Structure formats: structure tokens, C-alpha cells
C-alpha positions as CSV (number, residue, x, y, z in Angstrom):
1,M,0.4,-2.5,-2.9
2,D,-2.5,-0.4,-2.3
3,G,-0.2,0.4,0.4
4,S,1.7,3.1,-1.6
5,P,5.0,4.0,0.0
6,A,3.8,6.0,3.0
7,R,6.7,8.5,3.0
8,P,8.8,9.4,0.0
9,V,12.2,7.8,0.2
10,P,14.9,9.9,-1.4
11,L,16.7,8.5,-4.3
12,A,20.5,8.5,-4.7
13,P,21.9,10.5,-7.6
14,G,21.7,8.5,-10.7
15,A,19.5,5.8,-9.1
16,A,16.5,6.6,-11.3
17,P,15.8,8.3,-14.6
18,A,15.6,12.1,-14.6
19,A,12.4,13.3,-12.9
20,P,9.6,14.2,-15.2
21,G,7.9,17.6,-15.2
22,G,4.8,19.4,-16.3
23,A,2.0,17.5,-17.9
24,R,4.1,14.3,-18.0
25,L,4.6,14.5,-14.3
26,A,0.9,14.9,-13.7
27,A,0.0,12.0,-16.0
28,L,2.6,9.7,-14.4
29,T,1.4,10.7,-10.9
30,V,-2.2,9.9,-11.7
31,L,-1.2,6.6,-13.4
32,T,0.9,5.6,-10.4
33,L,-2.0,6.3,-8.0
34,A,-4.3,4.3,-10.2
35,F,-1.9,1.4,-10.0
36,F,-1.8,1.6,-6.2
37,A,-5.6,1.7,-6.0
38,A,-5.8,-1.2,-8.4
39,N,-4.2,-3.5,-5.9
40,S,-7.3,-3.4,-3.7
41,L,-9.6,-3.9,-6.7
42,L,-7.7,-6.8,-8.1
43,A,-7.4,-8.5,-4.8
44,R,-11.1,-8.2,-4.0
45,A,-12.1,-9.2,-7.6
46,A,-10.1,-12.5,-7.2
47,L,-10.7,-13.3,-3.5
48,R,-14.4,-12.3,-3.0
49,P,-15.8,-14.8,-5.6
50,G,-13.2,-17.5,-4.7
51,L,-11.3,-17.3,-8.0
52,A,-8.1,-17.7,-5.8
53,D,-7.5,-18.4,-2.1
54,A,-5.3,-16.0,-0.1
55,A,-2.2,-18.2,-0.2
56,A,-2.2,-18.6,-4.0
57,F,-3.0,-15.0,-4.6
58,T,-0.2,-13.8,-2.2
59,A,2.4,-16.2,-3.8
60,I,1.6,-15.2,-7.4
61,R,1.5,-11.5,-6.5
62,L,5.0,-11.7,-4.9
63,V,6.5,-13.9,-7.6
64,S,5.2,-11.8,-10.5
65,G,6.2,-8.6,-8.7
66,A,9.7,-10.0,-8.2
67,A,9.9,-11.0,-11.8
68,A,8.7,-7.6,-13.1
69,L,10.9,-5.5,-10.8
70,G,13.9,-7.7,-11.6
71,A,13.3,-7.3,-15.3
72,L,12.9,-3.6,-15.0
73,A,16.1,-3.3,-13.0
74,L,18.0,-5.2,-15.6
75,A,16.4,-3.2,-18.4
76,S,17.5,0.0,-16.7
77,R,21.1,-1.3,-16.6
78,R,21.3,-1.1,-12.8
79,G,22.2,-4.8,-12.8
80,R,21.0,-7.4,-10.4
81,P,18.7,-5.9,-7.7
82,R,20.5,-5.2,-4.4
83,G,19.8,-3.7,-1.1
84,G,17.2,-6.1,0.3
85,S,17.2,-7.5,3.7
86,A,15.6,-10.4,5.6
87,G,13.7,-8.1,7.9
88,S,12.2,-6.0,5.1
89,A,11.3,-9.2,3.1
90,L,9.5,-10.5,6.2
91,A,7.6,-7.3,6.6
92,L,6.7,-7.3,2.9
93,F,5.4,-10.9,3.1
94,A,3.4,-10.2,6.3
95,Y,1.8,-7.2,4.5
96,A,0.9,-9.2,1.4
97,A,-0.4,-12.2,3.3
98,A,-2.6,-10.2,5.7
99,F,-3.8,-8.0,2.8
100,S,-5.0,-11.1,0.9
101,L,-6.6,-12.7,3.9
102,A,-8.4,-9.5,4.7
103,Y,-9.9,-9.1,1.3
104,R,-11.5,-12.5,1.6
105,R,-13.8,-10.8,4.2
106,I,-14.1,-7.1,3.6
107,D,-14.9,-4.9,0.6
108,A,-12.2,-2.9,-1.2
109,G,-13.5,0.5,-0.1
110,P,-13.3,-0.1,3.7
111,G,-10.1,-2.1,3.3
112,A,-8.4,0.8,1.6
113,F,-9.3,3.2,4.4
114,L,-8.2,0.7,7.1
115,L,-4.9,0.1,5.4
116,F,-4.2,3.7,4.9
117,F,-4.9,4.6,8.5
118,A,-2.8,1.7,9.9
119,V,0.2,2.6,7.7
120,Q,0.2,6.3,8.7
121,A,-0.5,5.5,12.4
122,T,2.5,3.2,12.4
123,M,4.7,5.8,10.8
124,I,3.6,8.6,13.2
125,G,3.7,6.3,16.2
126,W,7.3,5.3,15.4
127,S,8.2,9.0,15.1
128,V,6.8,9.7,18.5
129,L,8.6,6.8,20.0
130,R,11.8,8.2,18.5
131,G,11.3,11.5,20.3
132,A,9.2,13.5,17.9
133,R,6.8,15.9,19.5
134,P,3.5,16.3,17.5
135,T,1.9,19.7,17.5
136,R,-1.6,20.3,18.8
137,R,-2.8,20.3,15.2
138,Q,-1.2,16.9,14.6
139,W,-2.7,15.5,17.8
140,T,-6.1,16.8,16.6
141,G,-5.6,15.1,13.3
142,L,-4.8,11.8,15.0
143,A,-7.9,12.1,17.1
144,V,-10.1,12.8,14.1
145,A,-8.6,9.9,12.2
146,L,-9.2,7.6,15.2
147,A,-12.7,8.7,15.5
148,G,-13.2,7.9,11.8
149,L,-11.7,4.4,12.3
150,A,-14.0,3.8,15.3
151,W,-17.0,4.9,13.2
152,L,-16.0,2.7,10.4
153,T,-15.5,-0.5,12.5
154,L,-18.1,-0.2,15.2
155,P,-20.7,-3.0,15.0
156,G,-23.8,-2.2,13.1
157,A,-25.2,-1.9,9.6
158,H,-22.6,-1.9,6.9
159,A,-19.7,-2.5,9.4
160,P,-16.8,-4.5,7.9
161,D,-16.2,-8.0,9.1
162,A,-14.2,-7.6,12.4
163,R,-11.6,-10.3,11.6
164,G,-11.1,-8.9,8.1
165,A,-10.7,-5.4,9.5
166,A,-8.1,-6.6,12.0
167,L,-6.2,-8.4,9.3
168,M,-6.1,-5.2,7.2
169,L,-4.9,-3.1,10.1
170,A,-2.2,-5.7,10.6
171,A,-1.3,-5.4,6.9
172,G,-1.0,-1.7,7.4
173,V,1.3,-2.0,10.4
174,A,3.5,-4.4,8.3
175,W,3.7,-2.0,5.4
176,G,4.4,0.9,7.7
177,A,7.3,-1.2,9.2
178,Y,8.5,-2.0,5.7
179,T,8.5,1.7,4.7
180,L,10.4,2.7,7.9
181,R,13.0,0.1,7.2
182,G,13.4,1.5,3.7
183,R,14.2,5.0,4.7
184,G,17.5,6.3,3.5
185,V,18.4,3.4,1.2
186,R,20.5,4.5,-1.8
187,D,18.4,2.8,-4.4
188,P,14.8,2.2,-3.2
189,A,13.6,0.7,-6.5
190,G,16.5,-1.8,-6.5
191,A,15.9,-2.6,-2.8
192,T,12.2,-3.1,-3.4
193,A,13.0,-5.6,-6.2
194,A,15.5,-7.4,-4.0
195,N,12.9,-7.6,-1.1
196,F,10.3,-9.0,-3.4
197,A,12.7,-11.7,-4.5
198,L,13.6,-12.5,-0.9
199,A,9.9,-12.7,0.0
200,V,9.3,-15.4,-2.7
201,P,10.5,-18.3,-0.5
202,L,8.2,-17.2,2.3
203,A,5.3,-17.1,-0.2
204,L,6.1,-20.6,-1.5
205,G,6.2,-21.8,2.1
206,L,2.7,-20.4,2.6
207,V,1.5,-22.3,-0.4
208,I,3.1,-25.5,0.8
209,A,1.5,-25.0,4.3
210,S,-1.9,-24.4,2.6
211,A,-1.6,-27.3,0.1
212,G,-4.7,-29.0,1.5
213,T,-7.0,-26.1,0.9
214,L,-5.3,-24.4,-2.1
215,H,-7.6,-23.1,-4.7
216,L,-6.8,-21.2,-7.9
217,T,-8.5,-20.6,-11.3
218,A,-6.9,-19.2,-14.4
219,R,-8.7,-15.9,-13.9
220,G,-7.6,-15.7,-10.3
221,A,-4.0,-16.3,-11.3
222,A,-4.2,-13.6,-14.0
223,L,-5.6,-11.1,-11.4
224,A,-2.9,-11.9,-8.9
225,A,-0.2,-11.6,-11.6
226,A,-1.6,-8.2,-12.7
227,S,-1.5,-7.1,-9.0
228,G,2.1,-8.2,-8.6
229,A,3.7,-7.3,-12.0
230,V,1.7,-4.2,-12.9
231,A,0.0,-2.6,-10.0
232,S,2.9,-3.3,-7.6
233,G,5.9,-3.7,-9.8
234,V,5.4,-1.1,-12.4
235,G,3.6,1.1,-9.9
236,Y,6.6,1.3,-7.6
237,V,9.0,2.0,-10.4
238,L,6.8,4.9,-11.5
239,W,6.4,6.1,-7.9
240,Y,10.2,6.3,-7.5
241,T,10.4,8.2,-10.8
242,V,7.9,10.9,-9.8
243,V,8.8,11.4,-6.1
244,P,11.9,13.5,-6.8
245,A,9.9,15.9,-8.9
246,L,6.9,16.0,-6.6
247,G,8.9,16.7,-3.4
248,A,8.2,15.2,0.0
249,A,5.2,17.4,0.9
250,R,3.3,16.9,-2.4
251,A,4.2,13.2,-2.6
252,A,2.7,12.7,0.9
253,A,-0.4,14.7,-0.1
254,V,-1.2,13.0,-3.3
255,Q,-1.2,9.6,-1.6
256,L,-4.4,10.8,0.2
257,A,-6.1,10.2,-3.2
258,V,-5.5,6.5,-3.2
259,P,-8.0,5.4,-0.5
260,A,-10.5,8.0,-1.9
261,M,-10.2,6.4,-5.4
262,V,-10.8,2.8,-4.3
263,P,-14.5,3.1,-3.2
264,L,-15.5,4.9,-6.3
265,A,-13.8,2.4,-8.6
266,A,-15.1,-0.5,-6.5
267,A,-18.6,0.8,-6.8
268,A,-18.2,1.1,-10.6
269,L,-16.3,-2.1,-11.3
270,L,-17.2,-4.5,-8.4
271,G,-20.7,-3.3,-7.5
272,E,-19.8,-2.3,-4.0
273,A,-22.0,0.1,-2.1
274,I,-20.8,3.5,-1.0
275,T,-22.7,3.8,2.3
276,P,-23.1,7.0,4.4
277,R,-21.0,5.3,7.1
278,L,-18.1,4.7,4.6
279,L,-18.3,8.3,3.3
280,A,-18.3,9.9,6.7
281,A,-15.7,7.6,8.3
282,G,-13.5,7.7,5.3
283,T,-13.6,11.5,5.1
284,A,-12.7,11.7,8.8
285,I,-9.8,9.3,8.4
286,L,-8.4,11.2,5.4
287,A,-8.9,14.6,7.0
288,G,-7.3,13.5,10.2
289,V,-4.3,11.9,8.6
290,A,-3.9,15.0,6.4
291,L,-3.7,17.2,9.6
292,A,-1.4,14.7,11.3
293,M,1.0,14.7,8.3
294,A,1.1,18.4,7.9
295,P,4.4,19.9,8.9
296,A,4.5,22.3,11.7
297,T,4.3,26.0,10.7
298,P,7.3,27.9,11.9
299,R,6.5,30.6,14.4
300,G,6.3,34.0,12.8
301,A,5.7,32.5,9.4
């Protein structure tokens, strides 16, 4: 998912291979972020020209992701994936479906910023509801990010489609909910594999409901399978490998690179325009979220 895990989830001892270090850690981190960014590129590449419709893309992405994650779990001798839940599977499905529907209407660059904002806003909003008290700096960050969101979505030249933007924000809320539900699980990689498997029947139900309008080409199927098996499946396994070595603060910080990578790659690979509005609004969103995510500095430090 372009939606990379919004907050690092701690692994249980022995739940993953030993954390890499040095140059290997840097290389794996960059590769992981590239996989997460690739989700937006693959979706837009398939959905914009009509190589696949949203229902088919979502179903193939979830099925291929479940297959890849299940195979990786078995290969690592963890046995059959466990730890999934109906609620998490529903949140995962809602994210994947809204993500696909959104990318029928909006470019990859704006979509990545919208998704990132919605995920982080959901996480922060939940923390506030649970009693957290943001600092003045964090409130300032939220205000800056909201200003960037408003700038990006206000009607005018180069504004993203309103319905597509709303769908991507909904996808971000769903992914934020999925991430919140995954906090504290003993084996996040196994739970992710199980949740993908549990989401497959929902995806197949979407295909059945859309049977009259279903459209899929061989290239569209290949792009969807790459999104599920490689960008999502392998990407998540790599993420859960590097998180212990990165630590919570660095893991949260490096995720800021994902929405910044997408517009550049989309311009090079998909011919999308990097407009002044996108640059300014995206910078405001990233800067604001970075401020909001920053831990409070202890007094006297």
C-alpha cells in the first residue's frame, strides 16, 4: 500500500529475522519505500487508461498479496499466518477498494499526498480522542498540513477531481484504522498475511457485485498482481524487517519520503505534471505532518 504502516508496530522477539544494519539497512529501507511508492504508480498505470476497473484491480491486488504473504510466512517457518481479525480485514478491504476507486479519477502525485495526510490525521485524531494533549508545535503542524490539504483540493486549475480526492481521504482513514488496530500485535507480518487472506472473500464479493461492468486486460492484471504480491506483500515483509533497526522515530521520519517520491516517479514514468500547486501544497502537508509527528521535547533538555 502506498499507505506504508503509519506507525511502526513492535515485533515480538523471534517474530522476524535479525534486524539489518549499516549499508544493508539503508538499501533495504530505500527499497521498501520504493515498493510503497510503487503502489500508487501501479494503480494509476492500470486504472487511468482503463486496463482494469477498480473492482478487478482491488481483487487481484488482495488475492496476490495474500498469496505472497502466505508463501513468505511458510518459507520463514512461522507456519500458517495467524493474528488476523474480521475488523482489520474490513479496514484493509475498505482501504484497498477506496484506493482503487480514487485512482480512476486522480493522478498518483496528489493521491499520495491525500492518502498520507488522511492516515496521519486519523492516527493523531485517535490519540487526541484517547486523551493525548498535543503540544503547541504539534497543533501548528496540524494547521500547516490542513492548509496544505485545502490548497491542494480547492477548486481551480490543476485541482484533483473532488470525488477522487474524497475517496482517497477515505482510503487514508481506513488505513489509519487498520494501523491502529494492529498496534501491539505479537507478529505484525503474520497478522498482515492473515488479514489479507480474510479480505479476499470481501474482494471477491466486490467482483461479483460489479460483474456487469467488470473490465480487465492481461496488462492490468499483471499490474494489479505486482501491486499485491511485490509492492504490498514483499514491501510489508521488508518493512517489518527494517523497523526494529530504524527505531520508532526514524521509521516514522523515513515514511515522509514516500509521498515525496511518488510525484517525481509519476512525472518520469506516467507523464504526470508537477504543478506549482502540487509542490507548494505537498510541501506544506509533509512539513506540517513532520511537526505534528515530532515528539515533545522534555523541559530542560
